[in-house]
Residue frames as a rotation matrix with the C-alpha (Angstrom) as fourth column:
UNK 1
-0.638 0.396 -0.660 76.35
0.375 0.909 0.182 -61.87
0.672 -0.131 -0.729 5.18
UNK 2
-0.804 0.354 -0.477 74.90
0.409 -0.252 -0.877 -59.80
-0.431 -0.901 0.058 8.09
UNK 3
-0.615 0.592 -0.521 72.72
-0.695 -0.719 0.005 -57.77
-0.371 0.365 0.854 5.66
UNK 4
-0.545 0.395 -0.740 71.42
-0.412 0.643 0.646 -61.06
0.731 0.657 -0.187 4.09
UNK 5
-0.702 0.239 -0.671 70.57
0.624 0.661 -0.417 -62.43
0.344 -0.711 -0.613 7.49
UNK 6
-0.789 0.405 -0.463 68.85
0.031 -0.726 -0.687 -59.18
-0.614 -0.556 0.560 8.54
UNK 7
-0.577 0.574 -0.581 66.79
-0.815 -0.356 0.457 -59.10
0.055 0.737 0.673 5.39
UNK 8
-0.532 0.368 -0.763 65.74
0.051 0.913 0.405 -62.71
0.845 0.176 -0.504 5.89
UNK 9
-0.784 0.243 -0.571 64.80
0.615 0.181 -0.767 -62.10
-0.083 -0.953 -0.291 9.56
UNK 10
-0.717 0.535 -0.446 62.65
-0.412 -0.842 -0.349 -59.05
-0.562 -0.066 0.825 8.57
UNK 11
-0.483 0.540 -0.689 60.97
-0.716 0.210 0.666 -61.01
0.504 0.815 0.285 5.73
UNK 12
-0.630 0.242 -0.738 60.19
0.387 0.922 -0.027 -63.88
0.674 -0.303 -0.674 8.20
UNK 13
-0.818 0.347 -0.458 58.76
0.338 -0.356 -0.872 -61.55
-0.465 -0.868 0.174 10.75
UNK 14
-0.554 0.651 -0.519 56.49
-0.801 -0.586 0.121 -60.06
-0.225 0.482 0.846 8.10
UNK 15
-0.471 0.364 -0.804 55.49
-0.359 0.753 0.551 -63.64
0.806 0.548 -0.224 7.06
UNK 16
-0.688 0.217 -0.692 54.66
0.675 0.542 -0.501 -64.29
0.266 -0.812 -0.520 10.73
UNK 17
0.255 0.871 0.419 52.34
0.638 -0.477 0.604 -61.24
0.726 0.113 -0.678 10.61
UNK 18
0.101 -0.315 -0.944 54.53
0.860 -0.449 0.241 -58.99
-0.500 -0.836 0.226 12.75
UNK 19
0.969 0.210 0.130 54.65
0.245 -0.876 -0.416 -55.31
0.026 0.435 -0.900 12.05
UNK 20
0.208 -0.978 -0.033 58.22
0.962 0.198 0.188 -54.59
-0.177 -0.071 0.982 10.90
UNK 21
0.398 -0.071 0.915 57.90
0.387 -0.891 -0.237 -50.85
0.832 0.448 -0.328 10.31
UNK 22
0.651 -0.224 0.725 60.29
-0.614 -0.717 0.330 -49.07
0.445 -0.661 -0.604 12.52
UNK 23
0.910 -0.393 0.133 62.39
0.221 0.730 0.647 -52.12
-0.351 -0.559 0.751 13.31
UNK 24
0.562 -0.824 -0.078 66.08
-0.620 -0.356 -0.699 -51.40
0.548 0.442 -0.710 13.31
UNK 25
-0.019 -0.698 -0.716 69.16
0.091 0.712 -0.696 -53.12
0.996 -0.078 0.050 14.71
UNK 26
-0.852 -0.306 0.425 68.52
-0.348 -0.276 -0.896 -51.70
0.391 -0.911 0.129 18.17
UNK 27
0.114 0.985 0.127 64.97
-0.910 0.052 0.411 -53.24
0.398 -0.163 0.903 18.38
UNK 28
-0.636 -0.320 0.702 64.80
-0.635 0.734 -0.241 -56.16
-0.439 -0.599 -0.670 20.85
UNK 29
-0.763 0.354 -0.541 63.30
-0.198 0.668 0.717 -59.43
0.615 0.654 -0.440 19.68
UNK 30
-0.529 0.552 -0.644 61.33
0.806 0.563 -0.180 -60.00
0.264 -0.615 -0.743 22.94
UNK 31
0.479 0.802 -0.356 59.10
0.874 -0.473 0.109 -57.65
-0.081 -0.363 -0.928 25.05
UNK 32
0.419 -0.213 -0.883 59.51
0.091 -0.957 0.274 -53.92
-0.904 -0.195 -0.381 24.63
UNK 33
-0.644 -0.624 -0.443 60.59
-0.376 -0.246 0.893 -54.58
-0.667 0.741 -0.076 20.96
UNK 34
-0.724 0.350 -0.595 59.23
-0.473 0.376 0.797 -56.93
0.502 0.858 -0.106 18.30
UNK 35
-0.217 0.643 0.735 57.49
-0.942 0.059 -0.330 -58.71
-0.255 -0.764 0.593 21.21
UNK 36
-0.120 0.076 -0.990 58.06
-0.558 0.819 0.131 -62.21
0.821 0.568 -0.056 20.02
UNK 37
0.583 0.378 0.720 56.55
-0.805 0.389 0.448 -64.75
-0.111 -0.840 0.531 22.29
UNK 38
-0.159 -0.792 0.589 58.46
-0.622 0.544 0.563 -67.96
-0.767 -0.277 -0.579 23.01
UNK 39
0.228 0.275 0.934 56.70
0.493 0.795 -0.354 -70.02
-0.840 0.541 0.045 20.31
UNK 40
0.994 0.111 -0.007 57.18
0.055 -0.546 -0.836 -67.22
-0.097 0.830 -0.549 17.74
UNK 41
0.384 -0.923 0.012 60.82
-0.869 -0.357 0.343 -66.95
-0.312 -0.142 -0.939 18.74
UNK 42
-0.178 -0.362 0.915 61.23
-0.119 0.931 0.346 -70.69
-0.977 -0.047 -0.209 18.30
UNK 43
0.697 0.507 0.508 59.53
0.466 0.219 -0.857 -70.44
-0.546 0.834 -0.083 14.92
UNK 44
0.879 -0.418 -0.230 61.92
-0.477 -0.749 -0.461 -67.66
0.021 0.514 -0.857 13.80
UNK 45
0.057 -0.928 0.368 64.96
-0.784 0.187 0.592 -69.67
-0.618 -0.322 -0.717 15.10
UNK 46
0.068 0.049 0.996 63.94
0.288 0.955 -0.067 -72.75
-0.955 0.292 0.050 13.16
UNK 47
0.955 0.254 0.153 63.45
0.231 -0.313 -0.921 -70.69
-0.186 0.915 -0.357 9.97
UNK 48
0.572 -0.811 -0.125 66.97
-0.820 -0.570 -0.053 -69.15
-0.028 0.133 -0.991 10.39
UNK 49
-0.087 -0.647 0.757 68.42
-0.452 0.703 0.549 -72.59
-0.888 -0.294 -0.354 11.21
UNK 50
0.411 0.322 0.853 66.87
0.515 0.690 -0.509 -74.11
-0.752 0.649 0.118 8.03
UNK 51
0.998 0.039 0.046 67.93
0.060 -0.563 -0.824 -71.22
-0.006 0.825 -0.565 5.83
UNK 52
0.529 -0.842 0.104 71.51
-0.767 -0.527 -0.366 -70.71
0.363 0.114 -0.925 7.12
UNK 53
0.413 -0.359 -0.837 72.36
0.072 0.929 -0.363 -74.12
0.908 0.089 0.409 8.50
UNK 54
-0.661 -0.583 0.472 73.13
-0.428 -0.224 -0.876 -72.91
0.616 -0.781 -0.102 12.05
UNK 55
0.045 0.656 -0.753 71.70
0.537 0.620 0.572 -74.37
0.842 -0.430 -0.324 15.26
UNK 56
-0.297 0.005 0.955 70.47
-0.719 -0.660 -0.220 -72.83
0.629 -0.751 0.200 18.48
UNK 57
-0.815 -0.009 -0.579 70.22
0.311 0.837 -0.451 -74.91
0.489 -0.547 -0.679 21.64
UNK 58
0.237 0.952 -0.194 67.11
0.666 -0.014 0.745 -75.00
0.707 -0.306 -0.638 23.82
UNK 59
0.093 -0.285 -0.954 69.15
0.946 -0.275 0.174 -73.25
-0.312 -0.918 0.243 26.50
UNK 60
-0.804 -0.587 0.095 69.65
0.580 -0.737 0.348 -70.24
-0.135 0.335 0.932 24.19
UNK 61
-0.127 0.851 0.510 66.02
0.828 -0.192 0.526 -69.33
0.546 0.489 -0.681 23.78
UNK 62
0.639 0.361 -0.679 65.96
0.721 -0.589 0.365 -66.92
-0.268 -0.723 -0.637 26.75
UNK 63
-0.261 -0.795 -0.548 69.10
0.408 -0.605 0.684 -65.20
-0.875 -0.045 0.482 25.56
UNK 64
-0.691 0.056 0.721 67.62
0.713 -0.110 0.692 -64.80
0.118 0.992 0.036 22.03
UNK 65
0.348 0.934 0.077 64.64
0.876 -0.353 0.329 -62.98
0.335 -0.047 -0.941 23.44
UNK 66
0.558 -0.225 -0.799 66.90
0.475 -0.703 0.529 -60.48
-0.681 -0.675 -0.285 25.08
UNK 67
-0.509 -0.822 0.255 68.92
0.671 -0.193 0.716 -59.79
-0.539 0.536 0.650 21.85
UNK 68
0.061 0.430 -0.901 68.30
-0.462 -0.788 -0.408 -56.92
-0.885 0.441 0.150 19.52
UNK 69
0.948 0.297 0.113 67.70
-0.007 0.377 -0.926 -57.52
-0.318 0.877 0.359 15.85
UNK 70
0.570 -0.793 -0.214 71.35
-0.695 -0.327 -0.640 -56.44
0.438 0.514 -0.738 15.19
UNK 71
-0.204 -0.651 0.731 72.77
-0.915 0.392 0.094 -58.74
-0.348 -0.649 -0.676 17.80
UNK 72
0.401 0.476 0.782 70.75
-0.158 0.877 -0.453 -61.65
-0.902 0.058 0.427 16.54
UNK 73
0.993 -0.017 -0.115 71.83
-0.114 0.057 -0.992 -61.04
0.023 0.998 0.055 12.93
UNK 74
0.204 -0.975 0.084 75.44
-0.926 -0.220 -0.308 -60.66
0.319 -0.015 -0.948 14.00
UNK 75
-0.093 -0.173 0.981 75.26
-0.671 0.739 0.066 -63.98
-0.736 -0.651 -0.185 15.96
UNK 76
0.684 0.437 0.584 73.80
0.061 0.763 -0.643 -65.84
-0.727 0.475 0.495 13.05
UNK 77
0.862 -0.455 -0.225 76.32
-0.379 -0.284 -0.881 -64.33
0.337 0.844 -0.417 10.54
UNK 78
-0.012 -0.903 0.429 79.14
-1.000 0.014 0.001 -65.28
-0.007 -0.429 -0.903 12.90
UNK 79
0.074 0.056 0.996 77.93
-0.332 0.943 -0.028 -68.87
-0.940 -0.328 0.088 13.17
UNK 80
0.958 0.249 0.144 77.62
0.058 0.323 -0.945 -69.13
-0.282 0.913 0.295 9.40
UNK 81
0.579 -0.806 -0.123 81.16
-0.707 -0.421 -0.568 -67.80
0.406 0.416 -0.814 8.97
UNK 82
-0.089 -0.610 0.787 82.47
-0.881 0.418 0.224 -70.43
-0.465 -0.673 -0.574 11.45
UNK 83
0.561 0.430 0.707 80.97
-0.098 0.883 -0.460 -73.16
-0.822 0.189 0.538 9.27
UNK 84
0.927 -0.157 -0.340 83.00
-0.363 -0.159 -0.918 -72.16
0.090 0.975 -0.204 6.19
């Protein structure tokens, strides 16, 4: 599941016109990494929520910006597994 989530996240970043070359599991989503701004991070979160049926609270947005791609995909995959 984690690989599926990661592939989806990378595809969505490309769709949002972010350069995904060189992004790996250690790349942060926020500054010093992918450099998603708050609106872009919210957009990515909504896309992930719609695709995988998970939800992120408004309070989690700051935490998401500090996560790496690997941490984010692990978090999403964990939430999906809890729904089953």
